[in-house]
N, C-alpha and C positions, 0 to 999 in steps of 0.2 A: 504494498499499501505507500503510495507516494507521501511524503513527511510534508505536511503542512507548515511554509514557513512564517513565520509572525509578523507582516507588514509594520515598519519601525516608519515612514514617512506618508503624510497624506498631505495635500498640496494642492500647488494652483495648476495650470497647462502647462505641459512640457514646452521650455523656452530654451532650445537648443544653443542658442548664442550668447543667456545668456554670462555675465562673466560676473561670478559671483566669489566673494573670498572668504566669508564665515564661515568656520568650521564648528560644526555640531559631531564629535565623536560621540558612537556608540558605544555604553558600557553595556558587559554582559550580565541577567539577570536570575536571580537563584541557581549562581552557577553554570548558564546556559548561554553560550551566543547568543548575538540577536540576528536575527535572521529576514530574509526579505520571503513575502510573499509571492506567491506562483499562483496566478487564479487566470481559468481559461476566461476571455473577453466574454460577450454577451452572445451567445450560439444563433442568434438569426442575425449578426451583423460578422463579426470577424473570425470565429471558430473554424469556419473554413476553410481559413487559410493557413490553419497550422499553428498560428501567434497565442501568445498570453500577453496576459497585460500587464502593459509592464507601472511601476509606481510611476505618480504624476511629479513633478517636481516641485518642492516646496521654494525651492531659492535658498534653501542651507543646501553645506557638502556634509554630506555623510558617512562617517567610517565606521567597519564593523569592525571591532577588536577580536583577534581569534587567537587563542593561545596556542594552539599546534598544528600539525597536518592534519590529525584527524578530528579537526575542530572545526579548518578550512572546510574539508571534503562535506563533511555533515553542511555545513550554512550551506554550500554555493553544489553537489550535486544534483539536486532536483532542477535548479534552474540550468545547467549543462543539459539534463536529459529535454529541459522544453525546448531548448535550443538546440538540440538533437532532432528534434520533431519536427523543426520547425523549419530549417535549413539541411539537415542533411551529414553534418558534421559530427562523430562519434565526441559522446559525452566524455569518455576517458581520457582523449586529446585534447578537451577545452580542460577540463580541469587542470590535467597536468602543467597543459604550460599554464594554466594560472597560477599555479604550485609554482614552477619554474620562473617566470618572468616576473612575480611579486614578490618570490620567499614567502611565500603561506600568508598573501595578506598583509606583510610585515616587512616590507623592506621601501627604503624611502619614497621613492617612486608613485608606490600604490598607497601608502601613509597620505600622501599629498594632493595626490590626483586621481583617487581611485582609479589608475588605468593598473590594470591586472594582466595584459598582454602585451605590453612597450611599445604598444602601436604608437610612431610619431605620426605627426602634426600632418603630413602629407601634402601638395598640391589639392587646395578644393576646401578643405578642415576648416570649417566655421564656426564650429564653436570652441569652448571654451580650454586653455593652453595653461603650461606650464615649463620652465625652461629645465634640465635635469642633468646629468654629463653622462654621456653613454660612448659610445666610441668615438665620439669629439666632446668638446666641453661645451655647458648649453646647450643641448640641441632640445629640439620643440616635440611636445608630449601632449598628446589629446588628455583632457580632463573631465571627469565626468561626474556630478554631485551623488551620484548614485551607484554605487558596484554594479547592478543590472544594466545600469548604461552602460557597460564596460563589457559585460558579457555580451549585450547584444550588439555593440559596435563591432564587436572580434566577428560574429559566424556573419554579417551583414560585409565588414574589410574581407573575408578571406570570399568567400560568393560571391563580391561585386568585382571582383579583380583577374581579368582574364592569364594569369599565370598561374593562378591555382586550379582553374575551370578541370585539369585533368583529374584531383584529387577524387572528384563529387562522381567520379566513373569507379571509384575504387568502393570495394564493400564498407558499410559501415561499424562492420566487424574485427575490420583488419585494421586494428592501431598500429601496427607495425608499420604496413604501408603508406598508411598517412602520417607519420612521423618522421620516415625516410622521404614523405614525398612535399612534404613542408620544406625541409633543408633543402631540396633540390629548386624548387620556387623560390629559394632565397630569403622566407620570414627571418630565418638568424645566419650570422654569419659564424658560429661555433661551429666546426663539422664534426662535434660530440654531442651538438642537438637530438639529433635521434635518439639515442643512444641514451641520454636524460632523460628525453620524458616516456623512453619505453620502459627504461628503470623505475621510475616514480609511477608508472600504470601497473606494473607485476607488481611491486612489494606495495602496492596498498591496496590492490585487487579492484584497478578503478574498471577494468574491461568488466566488470559486472554491470554495469552501468549501462552499458551499450547493450547486453545479452538483454537488459529488460525493458531496454525500448522497441528491440529488434522483436522480440516475443509480441509485443504489442499490433507487429504487422507495419511499422515505421523502416524505410532506409533500404539497403543494397546489403544481399545477406553473402557471404563465399561462397562459389557453387558447392563444395565439398559441403556445407551446412543446409543447401537446398535440396541437396540430393538425399541426405540423410532424413529432412525432414517431410519429404514427399513418399512417402512408398507404392502411391499409386500415381500412375499418370493425370497429368490437370488439362479437361478441356476448357482453350480460351477463348471465350469472346469478343471480337474486335469492330472498332468501328473509324473510320476514315472522316476524320473532321472536313468539313464542307464547309463554304462562305456563308459566313451567321452565325456559326454554334460559338457556343461558349460551355463551360463546362458546366454550366449549371443546365442550362438545356439538355446537356447532353444526359446528364446525372438524371431529368425528369425524366428523357424517352427511355432509362434503360433501367428505373427505379432503380437505381444507388446512388448513394450521398455523393458528395464533393470530395468529400475526407478519404471516402473509399476507393473512387477513383484517380486521384492522386497518388494513395499509397500504392496501387495496382501499376502506378505507372512512373513509381519512384521520381513525383514530380512535389520542387517545392516551392515554385509560387504558382499563379492561374496561367501561365502565358499556355496558349495554343496555337498552330498554325496549320492553313488550310492544306491536303492531304497528308498529315502526322495520321498515322495510325496509334488506336489509342484502345488498350484494354478493359474491357462494360463487364467481363464477368469471367467469373476464373470455376470449375466445378472439378470435383474429384469422379471420377468412374473406374469400373475395373476391365 
């Protein structure tokens, strides 16, 4: 059962470009770390896109104090799983990168910017920022008022850049291939970056979070696992996308939900194109 994270921020509408410097530190309650709520958006509006509702921005800087790696994992594992459902990035990879890049939330950059993934400003960034010494002195890094914004921006960053596109053809449960692919795509300059991620994943059993999400029907799985989990052949019905088709209209035609259509076709957004072949139904038969 998914852990429910307690929402620490109730606030006004998200303003990505705000320049807020006030700091509010989250302290532990009853010996437990503060947690951010992962709540599904209104079903009639946003649920079909696989995203969950982020906390709104109060205009205050909210920092989560965690005392250990295990506490970091407990605090952010559900968020990583929801990002995996929405964008297809293995939760184990997201958590391992968060642990490594942020020093499990206790590194200097994470403390002053809530930047858990070491993402620099880059051309086009219009949000808040701060300067931090990294490969060079005083480099520009993105700053977020809440850690959950950092997790979402990490997903958007990887899924929105062409150099990382090949990663999304990898099985969602193949964290080793993802770790090596991130280094190949240039996410980090450290030659041992893949080994560090893999070691974190295996030492702390982070791959179990991938398995949980895959069991729910999200993401690509390795061919060996597909064969193991499908003892009987599967009959597949398809639909060729025509002009004017939408995922919603197709879902109505075949009496299947938009969410199921996306799962069947490994889609992480609602974009379709004329001539595209979509799986609309599968059924086991002897």
